[in-house]
C-alpha positions, 0 to 999 in steps of 0.5 A, spaced: 500 500 500 502 507 498 500 513 503 502 520 502 501 525 508 504 531 504 509 531 510 514 526 507 511 520 511 515 521 517 513 517 523 507 514 520 505 507 522 501 502 519 496 497 522 490 492 520 484 490 523 486 482 523 491 479 527 493 475 521 496 480 517 501 486 518 504 492 514 511 494 514 514 501 514 514 501 507 507 499 506 508 492 504 503 487 507 505 480 509 502 474 513 504 474 520 503 466 521 502 460 516 494 460 515 489 457 510 485 462 507 478 459 506 474 464 501 476 466 494 476 473 497 479 476 503 478 484 505 482 487 510 482 495 512 489 498 513 490 504 517 495 509 517 496 514 523 501 519 525 503 519 532 504 527 532 498 530 529 493 524 531 491 523 524 488 517 522 487 514 514 483 508 512 483 504 506 480 497 504 485 492 501 481 486 497 485 479 496 483 475 490 485 468 493 487 463 487 486 455 489 493 451 489 493 444 486 493 438 490 497 432 488 495 425 489 488 427 492 491 428 499 491 434 503 497 437 506 499 436 513 496 441 517 491 443 512 484 445 514 478 443 511 475 448 505 468 451 507 466 449 500 466 441 503 462 443 509 457 447 505 456 441 501 455 437 507 450 442 509 448 448 505 446 453 511 450 450 517 457 452 518 462 448 523 467 453 525 470 448 530 473 442 527 476 436 531 482 432 529 483 425 532 491 423 532 493 416 530 494 414 537 487 416 539 489 420 545 489 427 543 484 432 540 487 438 537 482 444 536 482 447 529 479 454 528 476 456 521 476 462 517 468 463 516 467 466 509 463 473 509 456 473 509 452 477 504 446 481 506 442 485 501 439 492 503 432 494 503 430 487 504 422 486 505 423 480 510 419 477 513 423 478 519 427 475 523 430 472 517 435 467 517 442 468 515 446 462 517 447 456 522 453 456 526 454 449 530 460 445 533 461 438 533 461 437 540 454 439 541 453 431 540 456 430 546 454 436 551 449 441 551 452 448 548 449 455 548 451 460 542 452 467 542 454 473 538 457 479 540 460 486 537 457 492 533 449 490 531 449 485 536 450 487 544 453 494 541 450 500 538 446 499 534 443 494 538 439 487 536 440 488 529 443 480 529 441 475 534 442 468 534 438 462 537 442 460 543 440 452 542 440 451 535 445 456 533 441 459 527 443 467 526 438 472 524 437 479 521 432 482 525 430 488 520 432 491 513 439 493 512 441 500 509 448 500 506 449 507 506 448 507 514 453 501 515 456 497 510 459 492 514 459 488 521 464 484 524 461 480 529 464 474 534 461 467 535 461 464 542 460 457 544 459 455 551 456 449 555 451 450 560 455 452 566 458 458 562 465 455 560 468 456 554 467 450 549 470 453 543 475 459 541 471 465 539 470 466 531 470 472 527 463 473 522 464 478 517 457 481 514 457 485 508 451 489 506 449 488 498 448 495 495 441 497 492 440 503 487 436 507 492 439 513 492 439 518 486 445 523 485 445 529 488 449 535 486 454 539 490 450 546 488 444 547 485 447 553 481 454 553 478 457 559 476 462 560 470 465 564 465 469 564 459 472 569 455 469 572 448 472 569 442 475 563 446 477 557 441 473 550 441 475 546 447 476 551 452 475 549 459 469 553 462 467 549 469 466 543 473 460 540 475 460 535 481 454 530 483 455 525 488 451 518 489 451 515 496 450 508 493 457 504 492 461 507 487 464 500 485 458 498 482 453 501 477 449 503 482 454 509 484 457 510 477 454 517 475 454 520 468 453 527 466 449 530 460 447 537 457 439 537 457 438 544 454 442 551 453 439 558 453 439 562 448 441 557 442 445 563 439 449 562 435 449 555 435 444 550 440 451 546 442 456 551 444 458 547 450 459 540 451 460 536 458 465 530 459 460 524 461 465 522 467 468 528 470 463 533 469 468 538 465 464 543 461 468 546 455 466 550 449 465 546 443 463 551 437 466 558 436 463 565 436 462 567 443 461 574 443 459 578 449 456 584 445 451 579 443 450 574 448 453 576 455 450 569 459 448 562 457 444 558 462 445 550 461 441 545 464 446 539 466 443 532 468 447 527 472 444 519 472 447 513 475 447 506 473 453 509 468 448 513 465 442 508 463 436 513 463 431 506 463 434 504 470 438 509 473 436 515 477 437 522 475 438 529 478 439 536 474 443 542 476 443 549 473 450 552 470 450 559 469 456 561 464 458 568 463 462 571 457 467 576 459 470 581 455 477 581 453 482 587 453 482 591 446 483 598 449 488 601 454 486 606 459 487 613 459 487 619 464 482 624 463 487 630 466 494 630 466 495 634 472 491 633 479 491 637 485 488 635 491 488 638 498 488 633 504 487 633 511 488 627 515 487 621 512 482 623 506 482 620 499 483 623 492 480 620 486 484 619 480 479 618 474 482 614 468 478 612 462 478 605 458 474 605 451 473 598 453 469 600 459 466 606 456 464 604 449 465 596 448 468 593 454 465 591 461 466 595 467 470 592 473 473 586 468 480 584 468 480 588 461 478 594 465 482 594 471 487 599 472 493 599 477 496 606 479 503 605 481 507 611 484 514 612 481 517 617 485 522 615 491 518 617 497 511 616 495 510 609 496 511 610 504 505 614 504 500 613 499 497 606 496 491 605 491 484 601 493 479 598 489 474 603 485 467 606 488 465 607 481 467 605 473 473 608 471 476 610 478 481 609 482 481 611 489 488 614 492 489 612 500 494 614 505 499 608 506 501 612 512 499 618 516 502 624 513 504 630 518 503 637 516 509 639 521 513 634 517 511 635 509 506 640 507 505 637 500 507 631 496 508 631 488 507 624 485 507 621 478 502 615 477 502 610 472 496 606 470 495 600 466 491 594 465 491 588 469 490 583 463 495 584 456 491 587 450 488 582 445 492 580 440 493 584 434 492 591 438 498 596 436 497 601 442 501 603 448 498 599 454 499 604 460 498 612 461 501 617 466 499 623 470 502 628 475 498 628 482 500 634 487 497 633 494 497 639 499 496 637 506 492 642 511 494 642 518 488 640 523 488 640 531 491 634 533 490 631 540 496 632 546 499 626 547 503 623 553 510 621 551 511 616 557 504 613 557 503 608 563 508 612 567 511 608 573 513 611 579 515 607 586 515 610 593 513 608 600 506 608 602 504 613 608 507 619 605 504 625 607 499 630 604 501 635 599 508 631 597 510 632 590 510 625 586 512 627 579 510 631 573 506 628 568 506 632 562 503 632 555 506 634 548 502 638 543 504 636 536 501 642 533 508 646 533 505 652 528 499 653 533 499 657 539 495 653 544 495 651 551 495 644 554 490 644 561 491 637 565 485 634 569 483 628 573 480 622 569 480 617 574 482 617 581 478 611 584 481 613 592 481 620 590 489 620 593 492 625 588 491 632 585 494 635 578 496 642 577 492 644 571 498 648 568 504 644 568 502 637 570 505 636 577 502 631 581 501 631 589 498 627 594 491 629 596 491 624 602 495 618 605 497 613 600 495 606 604 498 600 600 493 595 604 487 599 601 482 595 597 484 600 591 491 597 590 492 591 586 498 588 586 501 593 590 500 598 584 495 604 584 493 606 577 490 613 576 488 616 569 489 624 567 487 628 561 490 633 557 486 638 553 488 643 548 484 650 547 484 649 539 478 649 535 475 644 535 479 642 542 482 635 542 485 631 548 489 625 550 489 621 556 495 618 560 496 613 565 500 613 572 502 607 576 504 608 583 508 602 586 507 603 593 513 600 597 510 597 604 512 600 611 510 597 617 504 601 619 499 595 621 500 591 628 498 584 628 492 581 630 491 575 635 487 569 632 483 566 634 478 571 638 475 565 642 477 558 645 475 553 650 480 549 654 479 544 660 479 546 667 485 541 669 492 541 665 492 536 659 493 535 652 488 540 650 491 546 649 490 552 644 493 554 638 494 561 637 497 565 631 497 572 628 494 576 622 498 582 619 496 586 613 503 588 612 507 584 607 514 581 608 519 583 612 514 587 616 510 580 618 512 574 622 516 571 625 511 574 631 513 574 638 507 572 643 508 574 650 503 575 656 503 581 660 505 582 667 499 586 669 495 583 672 499 578 675 494 573 675 495 572 667 502 569 668 500 566 674 494 562 671 497 561 664 503 560 660 505 561 652 509 556 648 512 558 642 511 553 636 515 557 630 515 564 628 507 564 626 504 559 631 504 558 639 500 554 644 496 557 650 495 553 656 494 552 663 500 553 668 496 551 674 493 544 676 486 547 676 482 553 674 475 554 676 470 553 670 468 560 667 470 565 661 476 568 662 479 574 658 486 573 657 490 578 654 496 577 649 501 581 646 503 580 639 509 583 636 511 583 629 518 583 625 518 590 622 523 595 623 521 598 627 517 593 630 509 594 632 505 590 637 498 589 639 495 587 646 489 582 644 484 579 648 482 572 647 476 569 651 477 562 653 472 558 656 474 553 662 470 547 663 470 540 666 472 535 661 471 528 660 476 523 659 476 524 651 478 532 653 471 534 651 467 539 655 461 536 658 454 539 658 454 541 665 461 544 664 459 548 658 453 551 662 458 553 668 463 555 663 458 560 661 458 564 668 452 560 672 454 557 678 450 551 682 447 557 686 444 561 680 442 554 677 438 552 684 435 560 684 432 559 677 429 553 678 426 555 685 423 561 681 420 557 676 416 553 681 414 559 684 411 562 678 408 555 676 404 555 683 402 562 682 399 561 675 395 555 678 392 559 684 390 564 679 386 559 675 383 556 681 381 563 684 377 564 677 374 558 677 371 559 684 369 566 682 365 564 676 361 558 680 359 564 685 357 568 680 352 563 677 350 561 684 348 569 685 344 569 679 339 563 681 337 567 687 333 572 683 326 570 682 325 570 674 319 574 674 322 580 677 328 579 673 328 585 669 334 584 666 332 578 662 326 582 659 331 587 657 335 582 653 329 579 650 326 585 647 333 588 645 332 594 649 338 598 651 339 600 658 336 597 665 333 599 671 336 601 677 336 594 680 341 592 675 345 599 674 346 605 679 344 611 675 345 618 678 338 621 676 341 628 678 345 628 671 339 628 667 339 636 666 334 640 663 335 646 658 335 653 660 331 655 654 327 653 649 325 659 645 330 657 639 325 652 638 318 655 639 320 661 635 321 657 629 317 659 623 311 655 622 311 651 615 309 644 612 315 640 609 317 633 608 320 630 615 323 624 611 328 628 608 333 632 612 332 640 612 336 644 608 336 650 613 341 651 619 340 645 624 337 648 631 343 649 636 342 647 643 344 651 649 351 648 652 349 644 658 352 647 665 357 643 668 353 643 675 347 639 674 340 643 673 336 643 679 329 643 675 324 638 675 325 632 670 318 632 668 318 639 666 323 638 662 320 632 658 313 637 657 317 642 654 320 638 649 314 634 647 311 641 646 316 644 642 316 637 638 308 638 637 309 646 635 315 645 630 313 641 624 319 642 620 323 639 625 325 631 623 322 626 628 329 624 630 331 631 632 326 632 638 323 625 639 327 621 645 326 614 647 326 612 654 327 605 657 323 602 662 326 603 669 323 597 672 318 596 678 320 600 684 323 606 680 323 613 684 322 616 677 315 618 675 312 614 669 312 618 662 305 614 660 301 619 664 304 625 660 299 628 655 300 632 648 299 639 649 296 640 643 288 642 642 283 638 639 282 642 633 289 641 631 290 640 623 293 633 621 293 633 614 300 635 613 302 628 615 300 626 608 306 630 606 311 626 610 311 620 606 310 613 607 313 612 614 307 617 617 301 614 613 298 610 618 298 616 623 295 620 617 290 615 617 288 616 624 288 623 625 287 626 618 281 622 616 276 628 616 269 629 619 266 623 616 271 619 620 
């Protein structure tokens, strides 16, 4: 086999899918051992892979095996039986496992076969499952054997495409096959006894799907675009169309042939083009292509499989658009010999050229028209270039590099233009033209810039406010303009800096702290703006980076803040450390020590140094009463000068069990509660519960006495029951103790008696002002309550305009034995000649009263 990976095949390795064959480094395929090939055809897959790029390529190798003649009708020693012999014995049964008995009859030698490939046609209509072959071992006469198959299509995806009867060994296909989905399957057959023990070695089964013509050719594109020059000779290549068939390309099912169906327009001939039936190459077949007559041809191409057989093959079509392109028969010319163009910044200049092929006969934008301007002076190639035109016969001149008015105020160029394509044969004219170009540069206001942008300075943190750090100044490139540059802050996250607006001097507005959140990797970054006073004004930015050097300005802090320890010394100690916001060398190693005041600290506690960052706090004495203790510890860092801090750690001392853990009672005691306090709390709880119980008993007893008192009253004399029954408000003196002296009599009723008489509806509120009653005196009036009631009744009778709810009062029955007189003896002060006809005007509420008093003389 031959292989080329375009890199010299360095390091490429070969391998096959069979253990019986190997491939050397030069591509030679050889048998790895002596073997007998049972079939007339053997198919192997050879893989080439590159260990460096991990690329893999596969190729299929097919061997045609020639039969070797045998002499005297004897098989050579060690020869394996041909499968054809077994097929003659039983057409659908394969005996891959044969046993050969030696002369002495004492040994059996297992002989493995190579099973020929099994061919299965695709798109079979069944019925399914459909038997393919039967596999059996001749040992099934002695013991019960179970057969199984493994591999892709059996127990690997796609699952259960093939299955086998475990008893009879018949192998089936369970559904229609699709060669385009998978062309072959490699399975392994196994034979085991009833206990799962291997009886025979696994054998390989190769199943190939036979292709059917079930896919029509598909063009890669539905529309192909090509071009050909006008006047091309017959046989000129135009384009290639390609169609692919998913069927097997080695059979007629996948062999595609091409033909031209139609050509539009059919001028000057109906067969201007032809196509290679196998490759799909379209070429000219006739002369006479003229772009001025026919600019485009549309050709319909048909692809048919079955080697182009229109009766049995499947077909598909595509469209080929062939454009006839112009040829160069006129050179370009400049419309003017000199061009002057003022320039500002990087604006462009347009140079007009004329090509008769494009303006009269040619095709604008084609190869015959396209002119390439080439500057011929020495300096222009570094500043100017040409780009594609915006319109016909135009070339746009652009700056290849920015021009500077302060360096060059004008440029003189000589430009040459020529066609990209040579003139057609027989044209005796010059193919190029030249012109002079003068470009003037106009000065514009340019932005100031900082020469050292991202300027870095280093200083120690903690410098005082007002310290001058540096001068961060900008340069104005406009040398011929008298302009002033002003500076301002654009970004100062911590507001630590100030900048002088005129000279760019930067000073500190606050103390710079390296431990601030605004510092990233010890660097503080601020951005400043430099703006000129030009028209229009322009500005530029610069970044200042301040690297802060750490100083020892942070004292260490003790960690942890809380801990617990047993009341008796044991292995239970407290590990302590320190945290310092500074960095090395202003941090550890730390020094941990106990203060001398108060003296109980050093008496009860001791500190043992472990290393530069850690120490242990433990009890010095043999016993310490349970509770919470504030232990002060002095922590000193290693800075220059060193800083120290006295931190307090809260230590809970508690009784511990044998494992060194605080007990529950000990935890309570450590919280600050002694035995006496606990007993006092329990006594208070018991007293509180007793008081609640006594209160409940007292309430029950009072409720019982109230019910007993109610039963002592005679129901007939109980006025309260009647009041509740008839839903009347209030009660008698027997139930409530009223002070009758609080019932007061108004001093005058003149404002009621002197109202203008009139008749109006009393079911509506009066429109006029409501009556104003006199203010009651603070001291009860000594008048008779009976006179007060009589005056109120008289006022109500003589004032028909007042609604009933203004003067009519409801009085409750006070019960028997009341000291107040009954109001039932009071009579109306109105005479019998009173006219009650106005009651009919008061609405339905007074209809019954109007019928009783206003009926007339006949009543």
